[in-house]
Every structure is written in structure tokens, then in C-alpha cells.
Legacy VTK file of the C-alpha trace (Angstrom):
# vtk DataFile Version 3.0
C-alpha trace
ASCII
DATASET POLYDATA
POINTS 196 float
25.081 4.293 -4.095
28.033 5.420 -3.713
30.348 2.850 -2.897
28.997 1.261 -6.309
32.557 1.793 -8.623
32.360 4.513 -11.184
32.857 2.607 -14.064
29.724 -0.199 -13.055
27.688 3.058 -11.860
28.009 4.262 -15.490
25.780 1.050 -16.639
23.018 2.742 -14.127
23.748 5.928 -16.124
23.168 4.823 -19.385
20.146 3.119 -18.356
18.525 5.910 -17.336
18.934 7.613 -20.201
17.601 4.605 -22.247
14.549 4.759 -20.174
14.080 8.604 -20.890
14.476 7.758 -24.373
11.774 5.213 -23.995
14.297 2.212 -24.764
12.915 -0.027 -22.257
14.309 -3.222 -23.210
17.923 -2.081 -23.772
17.990 -0.068 -20.068
16.581 -3.325 -18.270
19.298 -5.478 -20.594
21.919 -2.627 -18.876
20.295 -2.856 -14.915
20.286 -6.767 -15.412
23.613 -7.526 -14.463
23.984 -4.298 -12.934
21.336 -5.250 -10.283
22.782 -8.802 -9.772
26.436 -7.182 -9.095
24.469 -4.860 -6.860
21.329 -6.264 -5.770
20.570 -3.703 -2.677
21.044 -0.949 -5.542
16.828 -0.004 -4.501
17.041 2.595 -7.165
18.121 0.719 -9.649
15.505 -1.930 -9.123
12.725 0.888 -9.148
13.950 1.908 -12.294
14.158 -1.194 -13.976
10.416 -1.624 -12.566
9.461 1.330 -13.936
10.705 -0.456 -17.636
8.774 -3.472 -17.140
5.829 -1.392 -16.431
6.199 0.322 -19.356
6.355 -2.429 -21.580
3.333 -3.926 -20.195
4.557 -6.469 -17.318
3.178 -4.514 -14.141
3.657 -8.446 -12.267
7.437 -8.089 -13.020
7.409 -4.590 -12.134
5.857 -4.812 -8.535
8.213 -7.491 -7.896
11.060 -4.877 -8.106
9.490 -2.309 -6.418
8.538 -4.856 -3.211
12.335 -5.837 -3.620
12.821 -1.910 -3.542
11.127 -1.174 -0.776
12.362 -4.137 1.261
15.815 -2.834 1.041
14.686 1.210 1.753
11.419 1.414 3.195
11.451 5.455 3.042
11.915 5.674 -0.790
9.350 7.922 -1.318
9.131 7.495 -5.585
8.872 3.817 -4.811
5.350 3.762 -3.311
4.303 6.451 -6.518
5.531 4.215 -9.123
4.019 0.925 -7.000
0.919 2.707 -6.940
0.809 3.049 -10.301
1.437 -0.063 -11.114
-0.961 -1.817 -8.297
-3.514 0.404 -10.013
-2.825 -1.116 -13.094
-3.033 -4.090 -11.591
-6.653 -3.369 -10.447
-5.288 -3.762 -6.510
-7.070 -0.256 -5.534
-7.018 -0.428 -2.017
-3.057 -1.429 -2.198
-2.692 1.380 -4.542
-4.508 3.245 -1.897
-2.047 2.640 0.897
0.851 3.159 -1.607
-0.517 6.878 -2.445
-0.961 7.338 1.233
2.429 6.358 2.054
4.249 8.479 -0.745
2.083 11.438 0.517
2.888 11.254 4.304
6.755 10.903 3.367
6.489 13.584 0.599
3.313 15.847 0.808
4.692 18.324 -1.690
4.568 15.373 -4.568
2.404 16.455 -7.105
2.443 13.094 -8.857
1.411 11.293 -6.090
-1.720 13.469 -5.992
-2.529 12.997 -9.501
-2.240 9.020 -8.632
-4.031 9.023 -5.516
-6.864 11.315 -7.714
-6.889 8.140 -10.419
-7.295 5.885 -7.650
-10.353 7.902 -6.089
-11.592 8.115 -9.143
-11.532 4.644 -10.189
-13.023 3.662 -6.854
-15.850 5.970 -7.761
-14.928 8.485 -4.804
-15.221 11.518 -6.994
-15.311 14.555 -4.262
-11.799 12.971 -3.255
-10.485 12.817 -6.251
-11.434 15.866 -7.240
-9.611 17.347 -4.288
-6.438 15.316 -5.267
-6.548 16.366 -8.785
-6.729 20.032 -7.316
-3.836 19.683 -5.686
-1.475 17.911 -8.112
-2.551 21.028 -10.132
-1.971 23.681 -7.250
1.831 21.626 -7.251
2.616 21.861 -11.027
0.987 19.051 -12.533
0.155 20.391 -16.116
-0.326 17.781 -18.310
-3.087 17.502 -20.823
-3.807 14.378 -18.985
-4.283 15.732 -15.693
-6.613 18.628 -16.848
-9.098 16.046 -18.841
-8.550 13.941 -15.562
-10.238 16.578 -13.388
-12.152 17.652 -16.337
-14.134 14.374 -15.875
-14.245 14.172 -12.538
-16.199 17.324 -12.599
-18.353 15.950 -15.130
-19.372 13.380 -12.964
-19.792 15.805 -9.740
-21.868 18.142 -11.952
-19.362 20.680 -12.050
-20.315 21.078 -15.835
-18.669 25.091 -16.497
-15.443 23.928 -14.604
-15.516 20.499 -16.097
-15.439 22.576 -20.075
-12.707 25.013 -18.974
-10.545 22.037 -18.047
-11.316 20.136 -20.620
-10.551 23.419 -23.146
-7.268 23.412 -21.125
-6.159 20.132 -21.993
-7.396 20.199 -25.336
-5.620 23.726 -25.590
-2.048 21.453 -24.427
-2.270 18.309 -26.372
-5.241 18.538 -29.208
-4.843 14.721 -29.339
-5.135 13.966 -25.778
-7.154 10.700 -25.709
-9.194 11.523 -22.161
-9.259 15.204 -23.186
-11.250 14.458 -26.446
-13.228 11.228 -24.785
-14.136 13.838 -21.172
-14.753 16.488 -23.946
-17.162 14.105 -26.056
-19.428 13.206 -22.620
-19.656 16.960 -21.448
-20.907 17.420 -24.578
-23.775 15.161 -24.347
-24.234 16.208 -21.163
-24.894 20.084 -21.582
-26.718 18.979 -24.420
-29.469 17.477 -22.318
-29.464 20.653 -20.234
-30.367 22.512 -23.288
-32.813 20.039 -24.477
LINES 1 197
196 0 1 2 3 4 5 6 7 8 9 10 11 12 13 14 15 16 17 18 19 20 21 22 23 24 25 26 27 28 29 30 31 32 33 34 35 36 37 38 39 40 41 42 43 44 45 46 47 48 49 50 51 52 53 54 55 56 57 58 59 60 61 62 63 64 65 66 67 68 69 70 71 72 73 74 75 76 77 78 79 80 81 82 83 84 85 86 87 88 89 90 91 92 93 94 95 96 97 98 99 100 101 102 103 104 105 106 107 108 109 110 111 112 113 114 115 116 117 118 119 120 121 122 123 124 125 126 127 128 129 130 131 132 133 134 135 136 137 138 139 140 141 142 143 144 145 146 147 148 149 150 151 152 153 154 155 156 157 158 159 160 161 162 163 164 165 166 167 168 169 170 171 172 173 174 175 176 177 178 179 180 181 182 183 184 185 186 187 188 189 190 191 192 193 194 195
């Protein structure tokens, strides 16, 4: 918040930089005292939650996201990142509600569509997942992961030609993409059955 003195706000800014440099523990070390002094800073809570999630402490991350949403119920990104964390915790219903809320608050958020597609994929609602992966890509998501995820979904819905193109795109972006390599391998197995 703007009411935070500039010298204290710089701790939050430094924590953001540390987060982007993947120094999550160092970022948390700055955020803990900052949040103790400013417990109603929802953005700082979400940033700390993101750090904890990236360290694999999803339960602690969820607590920070919950606190942030209580403070600022219209904070759209908090729902996006809580959706991701709930999915990691296998709370698919909660994840879906969070992604739906995020998209209600901002229907142009490509990451929220990608996350909701991941939820639908895990729910085995492949047609719905495909719609959301399509939308995420249309809105600018262009990572190897999203193309590999869409490839995998297309494979499961019988769209083999589209799947091959998406697997190729994923591996062109990142030749070491684990999901791209896996989906491409699964697709090759399916295609070889059709040839046999």
C-alpha cells in the first residue's frame, strides 16, 4: 500500500526481485518482518505464498493466499495462484472455484485459463480442458508447457493431427520439455497402433 514508508516498501520490492531470481528463502526472510509490520498487505502475503509454494510448502502457501483474499476479496491474482496451489493439494473442486472466480474478475487472464484447463484435465473433463488451453494460447500463453498440455489433451480426445502439431511446437520451444517429451511419446504409441 502507498501508506507504507518508502524504506519499508523497499523490502517488499527487494523480495520481489529475489522471488524472480528464484531465491525463495531469501525473499521470505524479507517478507516475514515486512508482513509482521504490515499484516494487511495482501500483495505481500501472496508473494510470500508464491515463495512457499515454489519451495513445496503448499499448505503454508494456502494460508497466505487465504489471508490475502480475506483482506482483499477482489484480488484476482490471489485466486489464480490459490487455484494452482489447491490443484497441487489435489483439491480439484476448490481449484476450479478459484479459477472460475479469477476469470469472473478478469476474463482476459491467459494464466487463469491455463490453470483452469489443468484442473479440468485432472478432472478428466478433457473437452473443457481443451477449450481453456485454446483460450490461454489465444490470449498469449506460449510456453512449451501449455502446448504440451494441449497436445496431451488432444491425444486423449482423438485429435491426433492437432496433437502432433502441438507436441512439435512444445519441443521446438523447449527440446527438454518433460511433458512435451512424454506427450510426444504417448502420441507416437497411439499413432503406431493406427498404422498396425
